[in-house]
C-alpha positions, 0 to 999 in steps of 0.5 A: 338343827333340831327340827322339833320346834318344827314338828310342834309348829306342824302339831299347831293347826294354824299352822296348816291353815296357814299354808293352805291359804298361802297355796289356795288362794294365789291358785283361786285368783289365777283360776277366777282371773283367767277364766273371767278374763278369758278374751273378755275384750273380744266382746266389745259387742256387748257394749251399748251405744247411742246414735242420735240423729239431729240432722233429719231424714237426709242423715238417715243412712249415714246413722243406719252406717254408724250403727252397722260399723261399730263394734258396740250394740247401737241403736238409735235414741233421742238425745235426753234418753241417750243422755240419761242412759250415759249418765247411769253408765248403760252405754259407752258412747253417745254418738250425735250426727249435728245439725247440717252435717250431711249439707257440710259433707256435700260441700267438703266442708269442715264438720264434726262428729260429737262422741260423749263418753262418760269419765265414771267407766272403766279405761277399757270401756273409754279406750275402745271408745275413743278407738271406734270414734276416730275409726268412724270419722276416718271411715265417713269422710276423711278429713273432712270429719273431726272427732269431737270428743267430749268426756262426762264427769271429769274428775281433775284429781286423779286421786278422786278416782280411787275413792271408789275402790276404797269406800267400795272394796277396801271396807270388805277387806277391812271387815272380813280381817275383822271378823276373823278376830270376831270369830276367835272372840266369839268362840271364846266368849261363847263358853261363858255366855248363851249363844243368843246372848253372844250374837245380839251383843256382838251385832250391837258391837258391830253396829257402833263399828260400822257407824264410826267407820263410816263416819270416818272415812266418808268424812276423810274422803269428802273433804280431801276430794272434790265429789258430785254426791252431798255429805249425807249421800256418800255416807248414807250409802257407805253405811249400807255398803258396810253393814253389807260387808259385815253381814257377808263376811259374818255369814261365811264364818257362821255358816263355814266355821273358821274355813269362813275365812277362806271363802271370804277371801275366795269372794274377792276376785269375784268382786274386783271382776265385777266392780267395773272399774277394770273392764266394764262388768258387760264384757263378763260372761253371765255367770260372773256378772251374777255372781257379781251382783250377789256381792257387797264390794262390787256394788259398792264400787259402781255405786260410788263410781256414780255418786263420786263422778255424777251424783246420780242415783243408785237405786240399782246397787242399793237395792242389791246391798239391801238384798245382800244385807238381808239375806245374809243376816237371816243366813247368819242366824239361821246357821246359829239356830241349828249350832249346839250350844257350848257347854257354858264354863261357870266360873265359881267365886272364892268367898273373898272376891264374893264378899267384895 
């Protein structure tokens, strides 16, 4: 078999780039995930919990015992404050010692402790919280105490639980892929027009694409799923996520050129880890949490988990996404300023064409 076509393939840079992707991408995921998830479940003490004592001073000793016995970082709190923290996913579990609990214990009457959890939390956090709840009730008074587990913001249709990933993460993949093609188009068009003219025309195109994609995706998922947030809440937040993803992936190509595609791919495992839908972000090391906070998809998934399940405020992720959008856009502009203008190839019209 003649290998001349194979030799010709290796003369084309795209062949080497494709091989590099095939080798580097699995290595990146392996290194980042094995490092980021290393012994993550051994750090349950990073998860927060709140204990609410509604039984008065006679249950103070029991409340202290609970706080010391939980695998989480637990504190006493009022019900109103703890419930707000639970709704915001700032705590993994809310424990309520009900009124007359110690009295029922003394009488050896059947009683229960209430354990509140947020369904929008990751399955790892929910499983750890349920396990801790059952162990706690068993250690206090054996069979006399039952664990009454209440999961807030339940979702009836399992498919709805996938919506935060679709709206928050898949759009990053979509625009990362789009900007690979846009980078090629930009290189071609730059031969005919000034770099800033091409840049601003491309921004207009990206603006239109972002509006269209946002409207289509949000409309489909709003009417196909039972969501706590309104249509405009979802649409506005998705628009911010979309533009942050567009700007971030565009910046990668502006700074790194064709290698920007590899940089964008390298950000995927960080975003999946920090999104919090696999394990709570609190279980990750501070380095990975900081990186995740600076990336669009991880903030997108976290925000949509709140909007889809509970419809609560997502001001913190809105702030992060806004900063990502502004900073990455400015970096793209700065990178373009430093780049030299490609020689413009003027096409001479023939006399016939000019006459027409």
